[in-house]
C-alpha positions in Angstrom: 146.2 -143.6 95.8 142.9 -142.0 95.9 141.0 -139.9 98.4 138.2 -141.1 100.6 134.8 -140.8 98.9 136.2 -140.9 95.3 134.5 -143.4 93.0 137.0 -145.6 91.1 135.6 -147.4 88.0 137.7 -150.3 86.9 138.2 -150.5 83.1 139.9 -153.0 80.8 143.1 -151.5 79.5 142.7 -153.2 76.1 139.3 -151.5 75.7 140.6 -148.1 76.8 143.7 -148.4 74.4 141.4 -149.4 71.5 139.0 -146.6 72.1 141.6 -143.9 72.7 143.7 -145.0 69.7 140.7 -145.0 67.4 139.8 -141.5 68.6 143.4 -140.4 67.9 143.5 -142.1 64.5 140.2 -140.5 63.4 141.4 -137.1 64.6 144.5 -137.4 62.4 142.5 -138.8 59.5 139.8 -136.2 59.5 141.4 -133.2 61.1 145.0 -133.2 59.8 146.3 -135.6 57.1 143.7 -136.1 54.4 142.0 -133.7 52.0 138.3 -133.2 51.6 137.0 -134.5 48.3 135.0 -131.3 47.8 137.7 -128.6 48.0 140.8 -130.8 47.9 142.2 -129.1 51.0 143.4 -130.3 54.4 142.2 -128.4 57.5 145.5 -126.4 57.8 145.4 -125.2 54.2 141.7 -124.3 54.5 142.4 -122.3 57.7 145.3 -120.5 56.2 143.3 -119.3 53.2 140.2 -118.4 55.4 142.4 -116.4 57.8 144.1 -114.5 54.9 140.7 -113.8 53.3 139.3 -112.5 56.6 142.4 -110.3 57.0 142.0 -108.9 53.5 145.4 -110.2 52.3 144.2 -110.7 48.8 146.0 -110.8 45.4 145.8 -107.0 44.6 146.7 -105.8 48.1 150.2 -105.4 49.6 152.1 -108.4 50.8 152.2 -109.1 54.6 154.8 -110.9 56.7 154.4 -114.6 56.7 154.8 -114.5 60.5 151.7 -112.4 60.8 149.6 -114.9 58.9 151.1 -117.8 60.9 150.2 -116.0 64.1 146.6 -115.4 63.0 146.1 -119.0 62.0 147.6 -120.4 65.2 145.7 -118.0 67.5 142.3 -118.3 65.8 142.0 -121.7 64.1 144.9 -124.1 64.3 146.4 -124.7 67.7 149.5 -126.7 66.6 153.1 -125.8 66.0 154.0 -122.7 64.1 156.4 -124.6 61.7 153.6 -126.9 60.7 151.6 -123.9 59.5 154.6 -122.1 57.9 155.7 -125.3 56.1 152.2 -125.6 54.7 152.3 -121.9 53.5 155.7 -122.6 51.9 154.4 -125.5 49.9 151.4 -123.4 48.7 153.8 -120.8 47.4 156.2 -123.2 45.6 155.6 -123.4 41.8 157.5 -126.7 41.7 155.2 -128.3 44.3 151.8 -126.9 43.3 150.6 -127.1 39.7 148.7 -123.8 40.4 150.0 -122.0 43.4 147.5 -120.9 46.1 149.6 -118.2 47.7 151.7 -115.5 46.1 155.1 -115.3 47.9 157.9 -112.7 48.0 161.2 -113.9 49.3 163.1 -117.2 49.6 160.6 -120.1 49.6 163.1 -122.9 48.9 164.1 -124.5 45.6 164.0 -127.7 43.7 167.5 -128.4 45.1 165.9 -129.0 48.5 167.0 -125.6 50.0 164.9 -124.6 52.9 162.7 -121.5 52.9 163.8 -118.4 54.8 162.4 -117.9 58.3 158.8 -116.6 58.4 159.9 -113.2 59.7 161.8 -112.6 56.4 159.2 -113.7 53.8 156.0 -112.0 52.7 152.8 -113.5 51.2 149.3 -112.7 49.9 146.6 -114.8 48.4 146.8 -115.8 44.8 143.9 -115.0 42.5 143.5 -118.8 42.3 142.7 -119.0 46.0 140.2 -116.2 45.8 138.2 -118.3 43.4 138.3 -121.1 45.9 136.7 -118.7 48.5 134.3 -117.0 46.1 130.7 -116.7 47.6 131.7 -117.9 51.1 129.9 -114.8 52.4 126.6 -115.9 50.9 125.8 -118.8 53.3 127.1 -121.3 50.8 129.0 -123.4 53.3 128.5 -124.4 57.0 130.6 -122.8 59.7 131.6 -124.5 62.9 133.1 -123.1 66.2 136.9 -122.9 66.3 138.9 -124.8 68.9 138.1 -122.4 71.7 134.6 -121.6 70.4 135.4 -117.9 70.3 134.7 -117.6 66.5 133.7 -119.8 63.6 135.5 -121.4 60.6 134.2 -123.0 57.4 133.8 -126.7 57.2 134.7 -126.6 53.5 135.4 -123.9 50.9 132.9 -123.2 48.1 135.7 -124.3 45.7 134.8 -122.9 42.3 137.9 -124.8 41.1 138.2 -128.7 41.2 141.3 -128.3 43.4 141.7 -131.9 44.5 142.6 -133.0 41.0 144.1 -129.8 39.8 146.7 -129.5 42.6 146.6 -133.0 44.0 147.5 -133.9 47.6 149.7 -136.1 49.7 149.5 -137.2 53.3 150.1 -140.0 55.7 147.4 -140.7 58.3 147.1 -143.6 60.7 147.0 -146.8 58.7 146.3 -145.1 55.4 147.9 -142.6 53.0 146.8 -140.5 50.1 148.9 -139.5 47.1 146.9 -137.6 44.4 148.9 -136.2 41.5 148.2 -132.8 40.1 146.4 -132.4 36.7 146.1 -129.8 34.0 143.3 -127.3 34.7 141.8 -127.3 31.2 141.7 -131.1 31.0 140.1 -131.4 34.5 137.4 -128.9 33.5 136.7 -130.7 30.3 136.4 -133.9 32.3 133.9 -132.4 34.8 131.8 -130.9 31.9 131.9 -134.4 30.2 130.5 -136.0 33.4 127.9 -133.2 33.8 126.7 -133.8 30.2 126.6 -137.6 30.6 126.5 -139.1 34.0 127.0 -142.6 32.5 130.2 -141.6 30.7 132.9 -144.3 30.9 136.3 -143.6 32.5 138.0 -144.4 29.1 136.0 -141.5 27.6 137.2 -139.3 30.4 140.7 -140.2 29.7 140.3 -138.9 26.1 140.1 -135.4 27.5 142.2 -136.0 30.6 144.9 -138.5 29.5 146.8 -138.4 32.8 148.4 -136.3 35.5 150.3 -133.1 34.7 153.1 -132.3 37.0 154.5 -128.7 37.6 158.0 -129.9 36.9 157.1 -131.3 33.5 159.1 -134.4 32.4 157.6 -137.5 31.0 155.1 -140.1 32.1 156.1 -143.4 30.5 153.2 -145.7 29.5 149.4 -145.4 30.1 148.6 -148.6 31.9 149.3 -147.2 35.4 147.2 -144.2 34.7 144.3 -146.3 33.5 144.5 -148.6 36.6 144.6 -145.6 39.0 141.7 -143.9 37.3 139.6 -147.0 37.3 140.4 -148.4 40.8 141.8 -145.5 42.7 145.2 -147.0 43.0 148.0 -147.3 40.5 151.7 -146.8 39.8 153.1 -144.6 37.0 156.7 -144.2 35.8 158.1 -140.7 35.5 161.2 -139.9 33.5 163.4 -136.9 33.2 163.6 -134.9 30.0 167.1 -135.0 28.6 168.5 -134.0 25.2 171.7 -135.0 23.4 174.0 -132.1 22.6 176.4 -132.7 19.7 179.7 -130.8 20.1 182.2 -129.9 17.4 185.0 -132.2 18.7 183.0 -135.4 18.2 182.0 -135.3 21.9 178.4 -135.3 23.2 176.7 -133.8 26.3 173.5 -134.9 28.0 171.4 -131.9 28.9 168.7 -132.5 31.6 166.0 -129.8 31.4 163.1 -131.3 33.4 163.0 -133.7 36.4 160.3 -136.0 37.7 157.9 -134.5 40.3 159.5 -134.0 43.8 163.0 -135.1 42.7 165.8 -133.1 44.4 168.1 -131.8 41.7 171.2 -131.3 44.0 170.8 -134.9 45.4 170.5 -136.3 41.8 173.8 -134.6 40.8 175.4 -136.0 43.9 174.1 -139.5 43.1 175.5 -139.2 39.5 178.9 -138.2 40.9 178.9 -141.2 43.3 178.0 -143.6 40.4 180.9 -142.2 38.4 183.4 -142.5 41.3 182.2 -146.0 42.0 182.7 -147.0 38.4 179.1 -148.0 38.0 178.7 -145.7 35.1 181.6 -145.2 32.7 181.9 -142.5 30.0 181.0 -139.4 32.1 183.8 -136.8 32.4 182.0 -134.0 34.3 178.6 -133.1 35.8 177.6 -129.4 36.4 174.5 -127.5 37.1 173.9 -124.5 34.8 170.3 -123.8 35.9 169.3 -120.2 36.2 166.1 -118.2 36.4 165.2 -119.1 32.8 165.0 -122.8 33.6 166.8 -126.0 34.5 170.0 -127.1 32.7 172.1 -129.9 34.1 175.0 -130.7 31.8 176.6 -134.2 31.8 179.8 -134.1 29.8 180.7 -137.4 28.1 184.2 -138.7 27.2 185.2 -138.7 23.5 183.7 -141.7 21.7 181.0 -142.4 24.2 177.5 -143.0 22.9 175.1 -140.6 24.7 172.1 -142.9 24.5 174.0 -145.7 26.3 175.0 -143.4 29.2 171.5 -141.9 29.3 170.0 -145.4 29.6 172.3 -146.2 32.5 171.3 -142.9 34.2 167.6 -143.8 33.9 168.4 -147.2 35.4 170.5 -146.2 38.3 169.2 -142.7 39.4 166.0 -140.9 40.2 165.9 -139.6 36.6 163.5 -142.4 36.2 161.2 -143.0 39.2 157.7 -144.2 40.1 154.8 -142.3 41.5 152.2 -144.4 43.4 148.8 -142.9 43.0 146.2 -143.3 45.8 143.0 -141.4 45.3 142.1 -141.3 49.0 140.0 -138.4 50.3 137.4 -137.6 53.0 133.8 -138.1 51.9 131.1 -137.3 54.5 133.7 -137.6 57.3 134.9 -141.0 56.1 138.1 -141.8 54.3 137.4 -143.5 50.9 139.5 -144.6 48.0 137.7 -143.3 44.9 138.1 -143.7 41.1 138.5 -140.6 39.0 134.8 -140.4 38.0 133.7 -140.7 41.6 136.0 -137.7 42.6 134.4 -135.7 39.8 130.9 -136.6 40.8 131.5 -135.6 44.4 132.9 -132.3 43.2 129.8 -131.7 40.9 127.4 -132.5 43.8 129.3 -130.0 46.0 129.0 -127.3 43.4 125.3 -128.0 43.0 124.8 -127.4 46.7 126.9 -124.3 46.6 124.9 -122.8 43.8 121.6 -123.7 45.4 122.6 -122.2 48.7 124.0 -119.1 47.0 120.8 -118.7 45.0 118.6 -119.1 48.1 120.7 -116.4 49.8 120.5 -114.0 46.9 116.7 -114.7 46.5 116.0 -113.9 50.1 118.1 -110.7 49.8 116.3 -109.7 46.6 112.8 -110.4 48.1 113.7 -108.4 51.1 114.7 -105.4 49.0 111.6 -105.8 46.8 109.5 -105.8 50.0 111.1 -102.5 51.1 110.7 -100.9 47.6 107.0 -101.9 47.6 106.6 -100.0 50.9 108.5 -97.0 49.5 106.2 -97.0 46.5 103.2 -96.9 48.7 104.7 -94.0 50.6 105.4 -92.1 47.4 101.9 -92.7 46.1 100.5 -91.3 49.3 103.2 -88.8 50.1 101.1 -86.0 51.7 99.2 -88.5 53.9 102.5 -90.1 55.0 104.1 -86.7 55.9 100.9 -85.7 57.8 100.9 -89.0 59.7 104.6 -88.7 60.7 104.1 -85.0 61.8 101.2 -85.9 64.0 103.1 -88.7 65.7 104.6 -88.1 69.1 107.7 -90.2 68.6 109.5 -92.3 66.0 108.0 -95.4 67.5 104.5 -93.9 67.3 105.2 -92.8 63.7 106.2 -96.4 62.8 103.1 -97.8 64.4 100.8 -95.3 62.8 102.3 -95.9 59.3 101.9 -99.6 59.7 98.3 -99.3 60.8 97.2 -96.7 58.2 98.9 -98.0 55.1 99.0 -101.8 56.0 102.8 -101.8 56.0 105.2 -104.2 57.7 107.6 -103.0 60.3 110.6 -103.2 57.9 108.7 -101.1 55.3 107.7 -98.5 57.9 111.3 -98.1 59.2 112.5 -97.8 55.5 110.0 -94.9 55.0 111.1 -93.2 58.2 114.8 -93.6 57.1 114.2 -92.2 53.6 116.1 -89.0 52.7 114.2 -86.0 51.2 116.3 -86.3 48.1 114.5 -89.5 47.3 111.4 -87.5 46.6 112.8 -86.0 43.4 111.3 -87.2 40.1 114.7 -88.7 39.0 115.0 -90.7 42.2 111.5 -92.0 41.9 112.3 -93.3 38.4 115.4 -95.0 39.7 113.4 -96.7 42.4 110.9 -98.0 39.8 113.7 -99.2 37.6 115.4 -101.0 40.5 112.1 -102.7 41.4 111.7 -104.0 37.9 115.2 -105.3 37.9 114.8 -107.0 41.2 111.6 -108.7 40.0 113.5 -110.1 37.1 116.3 -111.4 39.4 113.7 -113.0 41.7 112.2 -114.8 38.7 115.7 -116.0 37.6 116.6 -117.2 41.1 113.4 -119.2 41.3 114.1 -120.7 37.9 117.5 -121.9 39.1 116.0 -123.4 42.2 113.3 -125.2 40.2 115.7 -126.6 37.5 118.6 -129.0 38.0 119.5 -128.5 34.4 119.9 -124.8 35.0 122.2 -125.5 38.0 124.3 -127.7 35.8 124.5 -125.0 33.1 125.7 -122.5 35.7 128.4 -124.9 36.9 129.6 -125.4 33.3 129.6 -121.6 32.7 131.6 -120.9 35.8 134.1 -123.7 35.0 134.7 -122.3 31.5 135.4 -118.9 33.0 137.9 -120.5 35.3 139.5 -122.2 32.3 139.9 -118.8 30.6 141.6 -117.4 33.6 143.9 -120.2 34.6 143.9 -122.8 31.8 147.3 -123.5 30.2 149.2 -126.0 28.1 150.1 -129.5 29.4 153.6 -129.6 30.9 154.1 -133.4 31.4 154.2 -135.4 28.1 152.8 -138.9 28.1 154.9 -141.2 26.0 154.5 -144.9 25.1 156.3 -147.6 27.1 159.6 -148.3 25.5 160.8 -151.8 24.6 163.9 -153.1 26.3 167.0 -153.0 24.2 170.7 -153.8 24.4 173.4 -152.0 22.3 176.3 -154.0 21.1 179.2 -153.3 18.8 177.9 -149.7 18.2 180.8 -148.3 16.4 181.9 -151.4 14.4 181.3 -151.1 10.6 178.3 -153.3 10.1 175.2 -153.3 7.9 172.0 -152.6 9.9 168.3 -153.1 9.1 166.6 -149.9 10.3 162.9 -150.0 10.9 160.6 -147.1 11.6 157.0 -147.6 12.8 154.0 -145.5 11.7 153.9 -143.8 15.2 157.6 -142.9 15.1 159.5 -145.7 16.9 162.9 -146.5 15.5 165.4 -149.4 16.0 168.2 -151.1 14.3 169.1 -154.8 13.9 172.1 -156.4 12.2 171.3 -157.6 8.8 173.0 -160.9 9.7 170.1 -161.5 12.1 167.8 -162.0 9.1 168.2 -165.5 7.7 167.5 -166.1 4.0 164.2 -167.9 3.2 162.7 -169.4 0.2 159.9 -167.7 -1.6 156.7 -168.3 0.3 158.3 -168.5 3.7 156.4 -167.1 6.7 159.2 -164.7 7.7 160.0 -163.5 11.2 158.4 -160.9 13.4 160.5 -157.7 13.0 158.9 -155.5 15.6 156.1 -156.1 18.2 154.1 -152.9 18.2 150.9 -151.8 19.8 147.9 -152.7 17.8 147.5 -149.3 16.2 151.1 -149.2 15.1 153.1 -151.0 12.3 156.4 -150.9 10.6 156.2 -148.3 7.8 159.8 -148.1 6.6 162.7 -150.6 6.4 166.0 -149.9 4.9 169.6 -151.1 5.1 172.3 -148.7 6.3 175.8 -149.1 7.8 176.5 -148.0 11.4 178.6 -145.2 9.9 175.7 -143.9 7.9 173.5 -141.0 8.8 169.7 -140.3 8.9 168.4 -136.9 8.3 165.1 -136.1 10.1 163.1 -133.2 8.7 160.4 -131.5 10.7 157.2 -129.6 9.9 158.8 -126.2 10.7 161.5 -126.7 8.1 164.4 -127.9 10.2 166.7 -130.9 9.8 168.1 -133.0 12.6 171.1 -135.4 12.2 171.5 -138.9 13.8 174.2 -141.5 13.2 172.9 -145.0 12.6 175.0 -146.3 15.5 173.2 -143.9 17.8 169.9 -145.6 17.1 169.1 -148.2 19.8 169.9 -151.7 18.7 166.9 -153.7 19.8 165.9 -157.4 19.8 163.8 -158.8 17.0 160.5 -158.4 18.9 161.3 -155.1 20.7 159.5 -151.9 19.6 162.5 -149.6 19.7 162.7 -145.9 20.8 160.5 -142.9 20.0 162.3 -140.7 17.4 161.1 -137.6 19.2 163.1 -138.6 22.3 166.3 -138.7 20.3 166.0 -135.2 18.8 166.0 -131.7 20.3 162.6 -130.7 19.1 160.9 -127.4 20.0 157.3 -127.4 21.2 155.0 -128.1 18.3 157.8 -129.4 16.1 157.3 -132.9 14.7 159.1 -135.2 12.2 157.5 -135.3 8.8 160.2 -136.9 6.6 163.6 -138.7 6.8 166.4 -139.6 4.5 169.1 -142.2 5.0 172.5 -140.9 3.8 175.7 -142.8 3.2 177.8 -139.7 2.4 177.0 -136.1 1.7 177.9 -136.0 -1.9 177.2 -132.9 -4.0 176.0 -135.1 -7.0 172.8 -135.9 -5.1 170.0 -133.6 -4.2 167.2 -133.2 -1.6 163.9 -132.0 -3.0 161.5 -130.5 -0.4 157.8 -129.9 -0.9 155.6 -127.8 1.4 151.9 -127.8 2.2 151.4 -124.6 0.3 152.9 -126.0 -2.9 156.5 -124.6 -2.7 159.3 -126.8 -3.9 163.1 -126.5 -3.3 166.1 -128.5 -4.5 169.4 -128.3 -2.7 172.7 -130.3 -3.0 172.9 -133.0 -0.4 176.3 -131.8 1.0 174.6 -128.6 2.2 173.2 -130.6 5.1 176.3 -132.3 6.3 176.8 -130.2 9.5 173.7 -129.9 11.6 173.9 -128.4 15.1 172.2 -129.0 18.4 168.5 -128.2 17.9 168.7 -128.7 14.2 169.5 -126.4 11.3 167.3 -124.7 8.8 166.4 -127.0 5.8 164.0 -124.6 4.1 162.6 -121.1 4.9 158.9 -121.3 5.2 156.1 -118.8 5.0 153.9 -118.2 8.0 151.4 -121.2 8.5 153.3 -123.3 5.8 154.7 -126.7 6.7 157.3 -129.0 5.2 155.5 -132.3 4.4 157.8 -134.3 2.0 161.6 -134.7 1.3 162.9 -136.8 -1.6 166.4 -137.8 -2.4 167.1 -137.5 -6.2 169.8 -137.6 -8.8 168.8 -134.2 -10.3 167.3 -135.9 -13.3 164.1 -137.5 -11.9 160.5 -136.8 -12.7 158.4 -135.6 -9.7 154.7 -135.8 -8.9 153.0 -133.4 -6.4 149.4 -134.3 -5.4 146.9 -132.1 -3.6 143.9 -132.5 -1.3 141.4 -131.5 -3.9 142.4 -134.3 -6.3 144.9 -132.6 -8.5 148.4 -133.9 -9.5 151.2 -132.3 -11.4 154.1 -134.2 -13.0 157.2 -132.4 -14.1 160.9 -132.9 -14.7 163.1 -132.2 -11.7 165.4 -130.2 -13.9 162.7 -127.5 -14.0 163.8 -126.7 -10.4 167.2 -125.1 -10.1 169.4 -125.9 -7.1 169.3 -123.4 -4.2 171.1 -122.7 -0.9 170.2 -124.5 2.3 168.1 -121.8 3.8 166.4 -120.6 0.6 162.6 -120.3 0.3 162.1 -122.3 -2.9 159.8 -121.8 -5.9 156.3 -122.6 -6.9 155.8 -126.3 -7.5 152.1 -126.4 -8.0 149.4 -123.7 -8.3 146.7 -124.4 -5.7 143.0 -123.5 -5.8 141.5 -121.7 -2.8 141.4 -124.1 0.2 143.6 -126.7 -1.5 146.9 -128.0 0.0 149.6 -130.4 -1.0 149.2 -133.9 0.7 152.0 -135.9 -1.0 155.0 -135.8 -3.3 156.9 -138.6 -4.9 159.5 -139.6 -7.5 157.8 -140.9 -10.7 159.8 -144.0 -11.3 159.0 -146.3 -14.3 156.3 -148.9 -14.0 154.9 -147.7 -10.7 151.3 -146.9 -10.1 150.0 -143.9 -8.3 147.9 -145.0 -5.3 145.3 -142.5 -4.1 143.1 -142.7 -1.0 140.3 -140.3 0.1 138.9 -139.4 3.5 135.6 -141.3 3.0 137.5 -144.6 2.3 137.6 -144.7 -1.5 140.7 -145.0 -3.6 142.3 -146.2 -6.8 145.6 -147.0 -8.6 146.6 -145.3 -11.9 149.6 -146.0 -14.1 152.2 -143.3 -13.9 152.1 -142.9 -17.7 148.6 -141.5 -17.5 150.0 -138.3 -15.8 151.4 -136.3 -18.7 154.5 -134.2 -18.2 153.8 -130.5 -17.6 155.7 -127.5 -16.4 156.5 -126.8 -12.8 154.0 -124.5 -11.1 150.9 -125.6 -13.1 147.6 -126.6 -11.7 148.2 -130.2 -12.8 145.6 -132.7 -14.0 142.8 -134.6 -12.3 144.1 -137.4 -10.1 140.8 -138.4 -8.6 137.4 -136.8 -8.5 136.9 -135.3 -4.9 133.1 -135.8 -5.0 130.8 -135.8 -2.0 131.1 -139.6 -2.0 134.9 -139.6 -2.0 135.7 -136.6 0.1 139.1 -135.0 -0.1 142.4 -136.8 -0.8 144.2 -138.0 2.3 147.3 -139.4 0.8 149.0 -140.4 -2.5 151.8 -143.1 -2.6 153.8 -144.8 -5.3 153.1 -148.5 -5.3 153.7 -151.9 -7.0 151.8 -155.2 -6.9 154.1 -156.5 -4.2 153.3 -153.7 -1.7 150.7 -153.6 1.0 148.4 -150.6 1.9 147.7 -149.6 5.5 144.7 -147.4 6.1 144.2 -145.7 9.5 141.0 -143.9 10.5 140.2 -141.2 13.0 138.4 -143.7 15.2 141.6 -145.8 15.5 140.6 -148.5 13.0 143.4 -150.1 10.8 142.9 -152.1 7.7 145.8 -153.8 5.8 145.3 -155.0 2.3 147.5 -156.1 -0.7 147.9 -153.4 -3.3 147.4 -155.9 -6.1 143.8 -156.3 -5.0 143.1 -152.7 -6.0 142.5 -152.5 -9.8 144.5 -150.0 -11.8 142.0 -147.7 -13.5 142.1 -144.4 -15.4 143.1 -141.1 -13.9 139.8 -139.1 -14.2 137.6 -141.5 -12.1 136.2 -141.7 -8.6 137.8 -145.0 -7.5 136.4 -147.9 -5.5 135.5 -148.4 -1.8 138.6 -149.6 0.2 137.1 -149.5 3.7 133.6 -149.2 5.1 133.6 -146.4 7.7 131.2 -145.9 10.6 129.2 -142.6 10.7 131.5 -139.8 11.7 134.7 -141.7 11.0 137.2 -140.5 8.4 140.5 -141.9 6.9 143.3 -140.2 8.9 146.4 -141.4 7.1 147.8 -144.1 4.8 151.1 -145.9 4.4 152.4 -148.0 1.5 154.4 -150.9 2.9 157.1 -152.3 0.6 157.5 -156.1 0.5 160.6 -156.2 2.8 159.0 -153.9 5.4 155.9 -155.9 5.4 157.9 -159.0 6.2 159.5 -157.2 9.1 156.1 -156.4 10.6 154.3 -159.7 10.7 154.3 -163.4 10.6 155.9 -166.0 12.8 159.1 -167.9 12.8 
């Protein structure tokens, strides 16, 4: 019903629904769910930070109750539910949600187990220093302000954002008909990427990925494979696989534990433990006897105890398959650009951020220029007054009122109103000689500033330079190491008859992938046969080592920091003929910065055999093999190293071998192993070679009869020389010339023992690989420069070499 006189306008309900729904959808998209490409913030986060800044709740002031901030935000800027605001605050505090937290919290703000935060009346917050950088210069007319919801005050449309927050902290949100899911990244890597785009606007995305290889999550863990990252960076959409970080802990009673130390981003630890328990109860995973959470304030530690005789890698593989220890993260780079939601590639996001910072710097400079010019104008008036001080005083004294005095000064000395008022407000102490000098100095300083500000406004290059300088300052303040490690995609593998006594062919690739295959799988062929593919590797990888070992044998892995790690052959994944295998570093409990530099297959730890170790600084140590029979979780000390020294080579010997140590500057010393006395496992060792200043050891080998010494230099030259040309000397000598390290050759990269049936692989710093038969390299005398082995592009250098024995070469190439 309607009253008489009212006008009723008929409308089509479909049109009204369409119009109203579009209005609602755009309100959600623009005003609630999606971040702005410039500062990476949604409106609620921006309003929280602005409100805290206005209230002075900054990083070096006392904490304030969360409820107080929530009330301010609701009353002034964000007329929605209080829990919506508080939940946003909680997320901005959580170190496991934000890569770099925006708010500093005190109290219970939840946990990675999914625990809820305490009520807002119990917790306290203040801005993090990070957020203050996001708001820096907001008081210098750098951004536009719009009326708040009741038009009683104003709020910023966007923050100045000295930090590229959209990429650094990421964002997620579901709007109407669209969603965004932007992963966090490492601060230093993002800043390098922004600088790269500033320096070269035509830079390709693949070049950006060289400095920013992928997301960096606050919870660490692994990203498996790079294809999803590349797709997301190039198209704005992609899917990446995340995997928990887990180590195998060897116990004394022949049992093993799986220790989970890092989980994929946004995975609930308590729920994961429940899921593992359900899988065990439902008999979907056998071999687990207990699961417990030993996490504390020092970090995460979830212990999965295995039954006796169970192989940890098999169980771990099942956990990756059936639980959220392995999960996917769908990347959608969707953000608001000029009030429109757009899917952007990584370069477009960076360009929008750079354009935003250009505008901020220009507006800030204009503000500071206007302020400086206003002050210069006043000082110019004061200088006129001081130059005519008696006349000014006389004029003021004769004036009937302050207004008349102002008018008289303006008329008599050609002053502006602002200058006249400044003269009238000037204190008598400003008339002293010292104050006059200060005024003059201030004026000269302001003139310099005005010139500088005008230079900035007239030069885009100067604006870009300022952006770069400010980003580098931010990097110094907040830059840190990458937490999430990116590893290569693993090949699928099945493990059969793990404990049965069986001979296995073990292959290790140049980039550190290992697998085993039954020897029975290699059929005999006549000489000249084409062989079978032994391992499909990425194009910059190849099989470097192949050897036969029983499932009951061991492999000792030695690392650069002088530790040794111990793996049974049956623990190595048994993979199909074309599978790549598993990365060695994922099978060992390595510390940050620790890497495998040598390995030795061992049938039994007999005292009749020795391990000879050689370090970068020329130290050599010989120890009975049986001293390394009982490694522990995390490895044991193999050799005690000096500071900055590294273990580079380990050789298994009989105690009666001849050894060769080769150096970067082209020297080689050959001596009898008996010159090195056996020492204890943790001993330091003795001098193996005397090094010149700046020289280091690059290789060590056993001088077996009839071998040739193959030497390759960084500029792509090399040669072979018969072992007999290296005369026997004493341990610790400088050695003889192995190759001349001339300007043409450069320094020695590697030295290997070789025969005519081997193949040489050369890898350059630009990623090029060349494979050639060793027999094609002529054997020449020791004191020569060698011949060109590879033509290098300008700036390219040989990175490393490998000598592939005939059987390993067969495992890496050919067809059936």
